[in-house]
C-alpha positions as CSV (number, residue, x, y, z in Angstrom):
1,M,0.5,-46.6,44.2
2,A,1.0,-48.7,41.1
3,V,1.3,-52.4,41.4
4,A,4.1,-53.9,39.3
5,T,3.1,-56.4,36.7
6,P,4.6,-59.9,37.8
7,A,7.0,-61.3,35.2
8,R,5.8,-64.1,33.1
9,L,7.1,-67.5,34.3
10,G,7.8,-70.6,32.3
11,R,8.7,-71.0,28.8
12,P,8.1,-68.2,26.4
13,P,5.4,-68.5,23.8
14,R,6.3,-71.0,21.0
15,I,5.8,-69.9,17.5
16,G,6.5,-71.3,14.0
17,R,7.2,-69.7,10.5
18,E,3.5,-69.6,9.6
19,D,2.7,-67.6,12.8
20,I,5.2,-65.0,11.8
21,L,4.0,-64.8,8.2
22,D,0.3,-64.5,9.4
23,V,1.4,-61.3,11.3
24,L,3.4,-59.9,8.5
25,D,0.8,-60.6,6.1
26,R,-1.3,-57.9,7.9
27,H,1.4,-55.2,7.7
28,A,3.6,-56.3,4.7
29,D,2.5,-52.9,2.8
30,G,3.0,-50.5,5.9
31,A,5.7,-49.8,8.5
32,W,7.0,-52.8,10.6
33,T,10.1,-54.1,12.0
34,M,11.2,-57.4,13.3
35,A,10.8,-55.9,16.8
36,S,7.0,-55.0,16.1
37,I,6.2,-58.5,14.7
38,A,7.9,-60.0,17.7
39,A,5.9,-57.8,20.1
40,E,2.6,-58.7,18.2
41,L,3.4,-62.3,18.6
42,G,4.5,-62.0,22.3
43,V,8.0,-63.2,21.7
44,S,11.4,-62.1,21.8
45,E,13.1,-60.7,18.6
46,A,15.5,-63.4,18.6
47,A,12.6,-65.8,18.1
48,I,11.8,-64.2,14.8
49,Y,15.8,-64.1,13.7
50,Y,15.8,-67.8,14.5
51,Y,13.3,-68.5,11.6
52,Y,14.3,-65.2,9.2
53,P,17.8,-64.0,9.7
54,T,17.0,-60.9,7.8
55,K,14.0,-58.8,6.9
56,G,14.6,-59.7,3.4
57,D,14.3,-63.3,4.1
58,L,11.0,-62.8,5.9
59,L,9.7,-60.6,3.0
60,A,10.8,-63.5,0.4
61,A,8.9,-66.2,2.4
62,L,5.7,-64.0,2.6
63,G,6.2,-63.4,-1.3
64,Q,6.6,-67.0,-2.0
65,R,3.4,-68.0,0.1
66,M,1.2,-65.2,-1.7
67,L,2.4,-66.4,-5.1
68,A,1.7,-70.1,-4.0
69,D,-2.0,-68.7,-4.0
70,F,-1.6,-67.1,-7.4
71,E,-4.1,-68.6,-10.0
72,L,-2.9,-68.8,-13.5
73,P,-5.3,-67.8,-16.4
74,K,-6.9,-70.6,-18.3
75,L,-5.0,-71.5,-21.5
76,A,-8.0,-72.2,-24.0
77,G,-6.1,-72.4,-27.2
78,D,-4.6,-69.0,-28.1
79,W,-1.2,-69.0,-26.4
80,A,-0.5,-65.3,-27.5
81,A,-3.6,-64.1,-25.7
82,W,-2.9,-66.4,-22.6
83,L,0.8,-65.0,-22.2
84,R,-0.6,-61.5,-22.6
85,Q,-3.1,-62.2,-19.8
86,L,-0.5,-63.7,-17.5
87,G,1.6,-60.5,-17.8
88,H,-1.2,-58.2,-17.0
89,Q,-2.3,-60.7,-14.1
90,I,0.9,-60.8,-12.5
91,Y,1.0,-56.9,-13.1
92,D,-2.1,-56.6,-11.1
93,F,-1.1,-59.0,-8.4
94,V,2.1,-57.0,-7.7
95,R,0.5,-53.6,-7.5
96,R,-2.2,-55.0,-5.1
97,H,1.0,-56.2,-2.8
98,P,3.6,-53.4,-3.6
99,F,6.2,-55.0,-1.3
100,L,6.6,-57.9,-3.9
101,A,8.1,-55.2,-6.1
102,D,11.2,-54.9,-3.9
103,L,11.7,-58.6,-4.5
104,G,11.3,-58.7,-8.1
105,N,15.2,-59.0,-8.7
106,S,15.6,-61.5,-6.2
107,Y,14.8,-65.4,-6.1
108,A,11.3,-64.6,-4.5
109,L,9.1,-64.0,-7.9
110,A,9.7,-66.4,-10.9
111,P,11.4,-69.3,-9.2
112,S,8.4,-69.4,-6.8
113,F,6.4,-70.6,-9.4
114,A,8.7,-73.7,-9.9
115,I,9.4,-74.2,-6.2
116,P,6.6,-73.4,-3.5
117,N,3.8,-73.4,-6.2
118,F,4.8,-76.6,-8.2
119,G,1.3,-77.1,-9.6
120,A,1.1,-73.5,-11.2
121,S,4.5,-74.2,-12.7
122,E,3.6,-77.5,-14.1
123,E,0.3,-76.1,-15.5
124,M,1.8,-73.3,-17.1
125,L,4.6,-75.2,-18.9
126,S,2.4,-78.3,-19.8
127,G,-0.2,-75.6,-21.4
128,L,2.5,-74.3,-23.5
129,V,4.0,-77.7,-24.6
130,A,0.6,-78.8,-25.4
131,A,0.2,-75.6,-27.8
132,G,3.3,-76.5,-29.7
133,F,6.1,-75.1,-27.7
134,T,9.3,-76.9,-26.7
135,L,10.1,-77.1,-23.0
136,T,12.8,-74.8,-23.2
137,N,10.8,-72.1,-25.1
138,A,7.9,-72.7,-22.9
139,A,10.1,-71.8,-19.8
140,T,11.7,-68.8,-21.5
141,A,8.5,-67.4,-22.5
142,S,6.7,-67.6,-19.3
143,S,9.8,-66.3,-17.4
144,L,9.9,-63.1,-19.5
145,V,6.3,-62.6,-19.3
146,L,6.5,-62.8,-15.5
147,L,9.7,-60.8,-15.2
148,L,7.9,-57.9,-17.6
149,G,4.7,-58.0,-15.4
150,T,6.6,-57.5,-12.1
151,Q,9.1,-54.8,-13.4
152,Y,6.2,-52.6,-14.9
153,A,4.3,-53.1,-11.7
154,A,7.3,-51.9,-10.0
155,A,7.5,-48.8,-12.3
156,A,3.9,-48.1,-11.7
157,I,4.1,-48.2,-7.9
158,S,7.2,-45.8,-8.0
159,W,5.6,-43.4,-10.3
160,I,2.4,-43.1,-8.2
161,A,4.4,-42.6,-5.1
162,R,6.7,-39.8,-6.9
163,G,3.4,-38.3,-8.2
164,A,2.0,-38.1,-4.7
165,Q,5.2,-36.3,-3.7
166,L,4.9,-33.8,-6.5
167,R,1.3,-33.2,-5.7
168,Q,2.2,-32.2,-2.0
169,E,5.3,-30.0,-3.2
170,F,3.0,-28.1,-5.9
171,T,0.2,-27.7,-3.4
172,R,2.3,-26.2,-0.7
173,L,3.6,-23.8,-3.5
174,A,0.2,-22.9,-4.7
175,E,-0.9,-22.3,-1.1
176,A,2.1,-19.9,-0.6
177,Q,1.3,-18.3,-3.9
178,P,-2.4,-18.5,-4.7
179,D,-3.5,-18.3,-8.4
180,T,-0.5,-19.8,-9.6
181,L,-0.1,-22.4,-12.6
182,L,1.5,-24.8,-10.1
183,G,-1.7,-24.8,-8.3
184,Q,-3.5,-26.0,-11.3
185,L,-0.9,-28.4,-12.1
186,A,-1.2,-30.0,-8.5
187,L,-5.0,-30.7,-9.5
188,T,-3.8,-32.5,-12.7
189,I,-1.5,-35.1,-11.0
190,S,-3.6,-38.2,-10.6
191,D,-2.4,-41.7,-9.2
192,E,-4.2,-43.6,-11.9
193,E,-2.4,-41.8,-15.0
194,P,1.0,-43.4,-14.4
195,A,-0.6,-46.9,-13.5
196,R,-2.6,-46.6,-17.1
197,Q,0.7,-45.6,-18.8
198,S,2.7,-48.4,-17.2
199,A,0.0,-50.8,-18.2
200,D,0.1,-49.7,-21.7
201,A,3.8,-49.8,-21.8
202,L,3.5,-53.4,-20.5
203,D,1.1,-54.3,-23.4
204,V,3.7,-53.1,-25.9
205,A,6.4,-55.0,-24.3
206,L,4.3,-58.0,-24.3
207,S,3.6,-57.7,-27.9
208,I,7.5,-57.5,-28.6
209,V,8.1,-60.7,-26.4
210,I,5.4,-62.6,-28.3
211,A,6.6,-61.6,-31.5
212,G,10.0,-63.0,-30.5
213,V,8.4,-66.0,-29.3
214,R,6.8,-66.6,-32.8
215,S,10.2,-66.1,-34.5
216,E,11.7,-68.7,-32.1
217,L,9.0,-71.2,-33.1
218,I,9.5,-70.9,-36.9
219,D,11.5,-74.1,-37.0
220,Q,9.3,-75.7,-34.6
221,P,5.7,-77.2,-35.1
222,S,3.5,-74.1,-35.2
223,P,1.7,-73.3,-31.8
224,K,-1.9,-74.2,-32.0
225,E,-4.0,-70.8,-31.9
226,T,-7.8,-70.2,-32.2
227,P,-8.6,-68.5,-35.6
């Protein structure tokens, strides 16, 4: 005869915002719900909603915490090379954490450099100002580069997911009809190709932004670049 487990007496476990984010950090790129996060922490679902009213709020908080640890590339004189490196660095960062792509059009990304990661924001702006930018131009250029890196990473993530679906569809058709061209096509669909194309397209877009920045600076003191 099974023995019933006695109900837990006393106060429920107490948790904080960081406890919730620690659990979500382990599952952010997979399937999870507010209920599953609560269960792992041993608390009621209401305890999660107390801190984070929506799933979007929870993801935004985790995104801000991750971006607080984002390390800027070093600006060593060539501001154009630095902006290009920054764009590719945020691109790689978002690709490693795909859930951030869903937050790209919200307050969770670029403003995070100004709010939870004050040091990175200050370093980014002060470096460009020291290179000859006005404060307004520095803020505009860096924001555009961060936005481009995020959006092109989101495109790569979407294309990779679609490529995987196509590969499965073509493979099923090829299995039903052996020796077809669809079977050969399935073998050519690679996860790396859309990522490479997206990175190449990002580089073109960054070149356009950098050219625009140069034109904005015509009437300003010339930015200091290494020869």
